[in-house]
N, C-alpha and C positions, 0 to 999 in steps of 0.2 A: 249442597245448598245452592240454589239458583240465585241470580241477582235480585229477582223480585221477592225473594223470601226475607230480605233484610232491608230495614229502613234505618238510615243514619239520621239520628235526631241531634240537632245542634241548637240549644237555647242560646240566644244572643242578646247583647245590649251594648250599643255603641262600639262595635267591633269591625268597622268598615275597613280598617287597615289590614286585617288578617283573614276575614271570613272567606274572601274569594279564594285564597290559596288553600284554605282548609277544605272547602267544597270540592275544588279541583283535585286535591290530593285523594279524597275518598273516591271520586269518580274514576281516577286513574287506577285505583285498586279494584275496579270492577263493580263498585257499589254506586249505581246511578240513582237510586231512590234516596235522595237527600232531602230531609225536611228541616227547614230553619224556622224556629219559632222566636220571633223578635219582640222585645219589650218596648216597642214604640221608639226605636232609636231615631236620632235626629242627624246622624252623621253619614247617612247613605248606606247603612249596613244592609238593609233589605234589597236595595238596588244592586249592590255588589254581589250579594248571594244569588239573586235571580240571574244576573249576567253570567255567573259561573256555572249555572245549570241546576240550582236548587229550587225546590218548591218552597215558597215563602208564605207564612201567615203571620199576622200581627196578633199577639196575645191580647185577650180582653182584660186581663188583670195585671198584676205586678209581681215580680220575683221569679227566681229560677224554678222553685217548686211548683208554682202555679203554671208556669210554662210547660213543665213536664207533664203535669196532670192533663192540661188542655190538649197537648200534643197526642196523648194516647187515644183521644177520641177521633183523631184524624188518621191514625196509623192502622192499616189493614194487614200489613206483613206480619208473619208469625214471630219474627225475631227483630229486636231493636238494638242498635248499637249507638250508645249515647256518648257524646264528647262535647268539649267546649269549643267555642269559635275563636279562641285567642291564639291558636297555633302551638299551644304547649303540649298537646297530644299528637302523636304521629299516626297518620293514616296507615303507615306501613305495619303497624301493630294490629291492624284489624283482623287479620287471619288468626293470629294467636288468641285474640279476645273471643272470636266466634267459635273456635275449635271445640271447647267444652260443650257448647250448645249443640254443635253438629253431631258430636259423638254421644250425646245424651248423658254426659258425665255431670252436668250441672244445668240449672235453670237460670242462674244469675251469676255473672262473672264480674269481678272487680279487678281493675288494672292497678297494680302496685307500683306507685311512682318511686318509692324508695329503693326498689330493686336496681334501677339504673337511672339515677337522677343526674342531669347535666350540671356542671358547675354554674352557680349563680341562678339556678332555676327556682330556688326557694330560700328565703331569708331565714336567719336564725330564729326570729320570733315565730314565724309561721311553722318552722320545723319543730320547735319546742311545743307549740300549741297542738300540732298534729300528733306528736308523741303522747302528750297528756290525754288527748281525746281517745286515741287508739287503745292506750292502756286502760282507761276507764271503761271503754266498751268491752274489752276482753275480760275485765274483772266482773262487770255486771252481767254479761251474757254467757260467760264461760267459753268463749271461742275467740281466738285472735285472727281477725280477717286482714291483718297487715296494714291496710290503708283505707279505712271506711269513708274518708273524705274525698277519695278519688272521684273525679268527674267522668272518668273513662269507664263506662259500664256496658255490658252486653246482657240482655235478658230476653226471655220469651214474653210475648205480649200476654199470654195466658197467666203467667206467674204475676205480672204486674197488675192484672185485673183482680187478682185475689187479695191484693194489699189495700189497706185503708190509709191512703196517703192524704195528708192534710197540711203539710208544711208549705209555706209560700216562698221562703227565701233559700239561703244556702244550707239550711237544715235538711233539705231533701235527701242529700246523700246519706246522712245519719239515719234518717227515717227509713230509707230503702234497706240499709243494713239491719236495722232493728226489725223491720217487717219480715225480712228473710228468716231471721231467727224465730220470730213469733209464729210465722205461718209454716215453718218447716220447709222453706224453699232451699233446695240444694244449691250451695254456693261454692264457687271456685275462685281462687286468687291467681292472677297471671302477671308475671313481671313485664313491665313496659318501660319505655324510654320517656322521661319527662324533660321537656325542653324549656329554656328561659322564654319569657314573654318578649315579644318584639319591643325594641327600644322605644318606639313611638306609639305603643299601644298602652292605654290606661287600664288599670285593674279595677274591677267592680267590688273587690273584696276589701273589707275593713277588718284587719286581723283581730283587734281587741273586741270590737263590738260584735262581729260575726262569730268569733270564737266563744264569747260568752253566751250568745244565742244558741250555738250548737251544743254547748255543755248543758244548758238548761233544757234543751230539747231531748238530749240523751237521758237526763235525769227524769224528765216528765214521762217519757215513753217507757221507762223502766217499771212503772207501776203495773203494767200488764204482763211483763215477762219475768221480772224479778221483784215482786212486791216486798220481799224481805229487805232488799237493799233500799227501796224507795221509802218505806216507812221506818225501817230499822236505823238508817243513817240519821234521820231527824230525831228518832227516839233516843238513840245513844247519846247524841249531842245534847239533848235536853236533860238526860240523866247526869251527864258530866257537869253541866251547868249547875244542876241542883246539888250535886255532891260538893262542888267547889265552893258554892255559896254557903252550904251547911258547915263545911270545915272552917270557913272564916268566921261565921256566927259562933261556932263552938269555941274558937280561939278567943274571940272577943269576950265571951261569957266567962270562960274558966281563967283566963289570964288577966283581963282588965275589968272583969265584972260589969261589962257593958251589955245590956240586953238589946237584941234587935228582933223584936217579935215579927215585924212585917217581913223582914228578910228571911226569917226562919220559915214563915208561912210560904213565901215565894219558893224557897229551896225545896220544901216538901212537895208543893204543887208541881214544880218543874220535874222533880224526880218521878212522881207518880204518873204525870202526863207522858214522860218518856217511856216508862215501863209499859203503859197501855199501848203506845204506838208499836213497841217491839212485839208485844203479844199479838196485836192486830196484824203486824207483818208476818208473824209465824203462821197465823190462821190463814191469811190470804195466800201465803206460799203453799200451804197444804191444799187449798182449793184449786190453785193453778196447776199443781202437780197432778191432782186427781182428774182435772179437766183434760190435761194433755194425755193422760193414760186412756181416758174414754175416747178421745179423738183418734188415738193410735188403734184402738180396738175397732172403731168404725171403719178406718181406712183398711184394716186387714180383712174385714168382712165385705 
C-alpha cells in the first residue's frame, strides 16, 4: 500500500491543543495525506492542523457524523483511516489497523480500545455505557464487534459509499457498525492502545446525553436488520403491561368486588396491541430473511 492509497481522516472541534501532534504523528508514520474536517472551531484548531501539514476544510454542517459524510466527498484515496484529533488514539497503531485492508481480509476495521486501555483513559460511567451498548449491539445483530463506539476506524472508500449514513453526531460509529452488518461488509477487530485525553483538552462528549442518543440510534437502526427485536421488544412490553393491569383488575373484582371497566378495556387493548406488534415483527423478520437470501443468490450469480 503506497502513501497515496491512504487518507487519514480527522474530524475535529476545538482541539487546538492536540491536533498538531496528532497530524505530525501520522505523517511520521508515512501517512502524509491527512484531511482535517473541522466543525468551525474558534480556538485555532484549523491553523494548528494546517501548520502541521494537514489539508483542512471547514464542515458546512454540525456534528461528527456530518463531518464524516462530508469528508467522503473530498477523499479520492481507496483507503480511509479515521481517528479523533484529541490524541487518545496512537498513530503507531496505523499499520495494524490497515493490515486487514491490505491483505483483503476485511473492508472495515474497528480498533478495540478495551484490548489495551491506559489507566485513566475512560471513566467508570463511560466504561459502563460502552459495555451496555456493545452487549446490546451483539444481542441485536448476532455478532460481537468488541468496541462499536471506537473512533479509530479503517475502511475502503468503496464500502463506505455503499452505506446509507445519516447520523450527524456521535451516533456515526454505531451507524457504521450497523451498516457493516446490514450491507454484508466484512469487518475485523484489531487491538489498539487507548490513551488518556490531554489534561488541558476538553471533551466534546456528554456521556449521559450522547449515550442515550446512541442507544436510541441502535434501536432505531434495528428495524432494518432485526425487525423482530425492534417490534417485538415493544410488543412484549405492551403485553406485559396488559397482563399486569388485567391481574390487578381481576384481583379487585374477585376479592373486593370492585369493578374497573375502563382499566379492563385498557388491559385487553394493550395485550392485543402487543400481540399484533409481535406478529408484525415475525412477518417482517421473515421478509428480511428472504431478502437476504435473494441478495446472496444475486451475489453468487
